[in-house]
N, C-alpha and C positions, 0 to 999 in steps of 0.2 A: 438537533445535535444529540438528543437523548436516545434517538434510534441508533445512532452510530457508536457513541461512547456510553458505556453503562453508567447511569447516574448514581448507582449504589457505591461504586468504588472509583469512578472517574477513570476507568481503564478500558482498553479495547484490543482485541485480537482481530485485526483485519487480514483477510486472505486475498492476496493479489494474484489474479489470473487474467490480467489484461494483456499479457505479453504478445499473444498472436497478432495484435493490431500492427506490430512492426516486425515481429520475428517469425510469423507464420506458425506452422505446427511444431513448436519446440518440444523438447523432451519433457514428458510429464503432462503435456496438454494436447497430445495428439488425439486422445480420446477425451474430449472436454467433459462429456456427459458422465463418464466414469469418475473422473477426477472430482467433479462437483458433487456427485452423489456420495462419494467416499468421504470427503472432507468438510462439506458444508455444515454438518451437524456440530462441528467443533469450533467454528469461528463465530464472531459476533457480527461481522459485516463482510461482504464479499465485494472486492473491487474488480470490476470486469466491464466488458463492452456490451453494447445493446445487442449485437449479433449473438453473443454467448447467452444472454438472457433469453432471447427468443428461440434459439436453436438447441441449447444444451442444458437448460434448467427445466426439469420435469414439472408438469402441471401441479403435482402434489407438493412440490418444493417452493412454488411461487409464493412469496409472502413469508416464507419461513425465516429468511434472513434479509436484513436491509441491504440494498445495493448502493455502492459508491460507483457511479457511472462514469467511465472514461469518456471524455468528450473532446479530446484533441487527437490529431493524427495527420496522415497525409504523406508519410515517408516510410522507409523500410530499411532493414539492415544492409540492403544492397547499395545504399547511399552512405558515403563516409560520414556526412554531417546529418545527424538525425534531427537537428534543431529546427528544420524547415517545416513547422507544423501549423495547422489552422484548426479552427473549431469544426468539429464534424457532427455534432449533435446540437439541436436547438433546445431551448428551454422548454418549449411545448412538448417536445419528444420526451424529455426527462420527466416532466410532470405526468405525461401519459403512461410512462413506465413505472411511476411511483418511486422514483429514485430518492433515496434518503440524502444523498449528497452527489456532488459532481466533481470529478478529478480533472485537473488541468496541469500539464507539464510546463515548466518555465525553465529556459536554458539561459541562465545568467552568464555573460561573458562569451556567448556564442555569436556567430555571424547573424543569427536571427533573433537576438536577444529582444529587441523592441517588439517584434511581431508576437513573440510568445508572452511577453508581459501584457500586451494589448489583448491577446486571447484571454488571459486571466481576468483582466479588468472588465472586459466586455461581458464575460460570463457572470462575474460577480454582480455587475450592474443589473443583469436580468434576473439572476437567481435570488438576490436579496428581496426583490419585489414579491417573491412567493415564499420566502422564508426557507429557502434551500441552501444549506451551507456548501461552500466550495472548498475543496482540498487542493492546495498547491503542491505540486511535486517538483522539488528542486533537482531537476535532471542535471546530470553532470556529464559534460563532454569529455572526449578522450584526453584533451590537453589540460583539463581542470584538476587541481589537487583537491582531494577530499579531506581538507583540513579545516580547522576551526575558522580561520580567517575567511575562506571562501564560502563555506556552508552557512556561517552566521550572516554574511553579506546577502547571500541568496535568500535565506529564510526571512530576514528582516524586510527585504524588498517585497516578498510575498505577503508578509503581514501588513505592511503599509498599503499594499494594493487592496487589502480587505479580505484576504483568505481567512476562513474560520479554523482551518486545520492545516498544518504544514507537515509534509512528508519529506524527510531528509535522511542523510546517512549519518551513522554514528562516527564520532571522531574523538580524539583526545580532548579532555576538558569539555566534554559534551554539556555539562551542567551550565557552562557559560553561554552556550547557544540557546539552551532552554530559557535562561534568564533574559537573554537578549530579545526574545519574542513573547515573554510572559505578559498576559495570561493566555495567549493563544496556544491551543493544544498542539503538541508535537508527537508525531508517530515516526518510527524508525524503519527505513527500508532495509531489506535483507541483502540485496545485491546478488552476486553470483553464488552458486551453491558451494558450500564449504562443509567442514565436518560438523557433526552434531554437537560436540563439546564447544567448538568455537562459536557456533550459531547461538547456543543457549547462553554462553558467556556474554555475548553481545546483547542478547535480550535482557539479561540480568543487569548489566552495566547501564543500559539505556533507561530502565525503570528506576534504578537507583539514582540516576542523574536527573530525573524529573520528567521523562517522556511518559505520555499517557498510555503508550502501547506500541505495537509494531504493525507493519503492513508487509508481511513476508509472503513470498511466492515460491521462488526456486528452492529456497532452503527448506521448504515443506514438500512441494509436489515432485521435486527431483531427488529427494532423500530415499534411501533404501527402505526406510521405515516411516512413511509419511504420516500415518495415524499416530504413531508414537511421538513423532516430532511435534505435531500440532498440539497434542495433549500436554507434552512437556512445556511448550511455550505458554499454554494457558495456565499451567500451574505457577509459573513465575509471574505472569502478568496479573492474574486474578487472585492467586492464593499466596503470593509473596514467598514462594519456595526458593530455596537456594539452587545453584547450578547442580550440585550433587543430588539433591532431591529430585530435580527435574530429569537428570540423567537416569535415575532409578526408574522413573516412569517410562522414559524412552526405552530402556533396556527390557523392561517388563513386557513391552509390546513386540519385541524382536522375534520371538518364536513364531508368531503368526503374521509377520510383516511380509509385504509383497510390493514391489515397485509398481507404479501406475502404468507406465509403458516404456 
């Protein structure tokens, strides 16, 4: 856990770049090697797939940052229901790749709810034997409301299954969700790309409500100013900056900003 969450301040900036496992070459990740090389220095942990580790992380960067290894899949955006997932990586493979943690999606309320919960519990049963923490991603289907009632339900189910970290979405009264799964660590998902002020406000609100950090992807690599964005996020998570102070950091990077692809 100390490889993932900084033990000095109990905070983490996780960088999510696992999207191609179901989205393909999405904007910002068409050139994975460039994205990783550009932004890896500013995160604490990178959430990605084994293919990305093998193909897109340069040898000199191996071991530079801990990897949260995506271990579920089996579907794509071409299917209306993304919840039909299975385990795609074995525990031996995760150990071989020196994964700091393993990420499993759980679709509470979906047609494949039971299967995804069993994916989580099966991996936890294996990973605990080797001291590897499992992060549960409370994936939200198209028909699910991202409100406190649903997200707290999904998060608590993941905690009771044995997840060491829970990734979920921000919602109103988020502190109540954090309390509902305390002391299990909670990181907040970024979701679809939005404006820099809105993204940074969500980061600030999440930290104030008790989250240990964020696991952002599209709101970083799809931003017009990706380096400025991840630096601004770090300033809130690790330095307790205000949104205004973070925006100053973001804007200071704008003159040299360039989109990733």
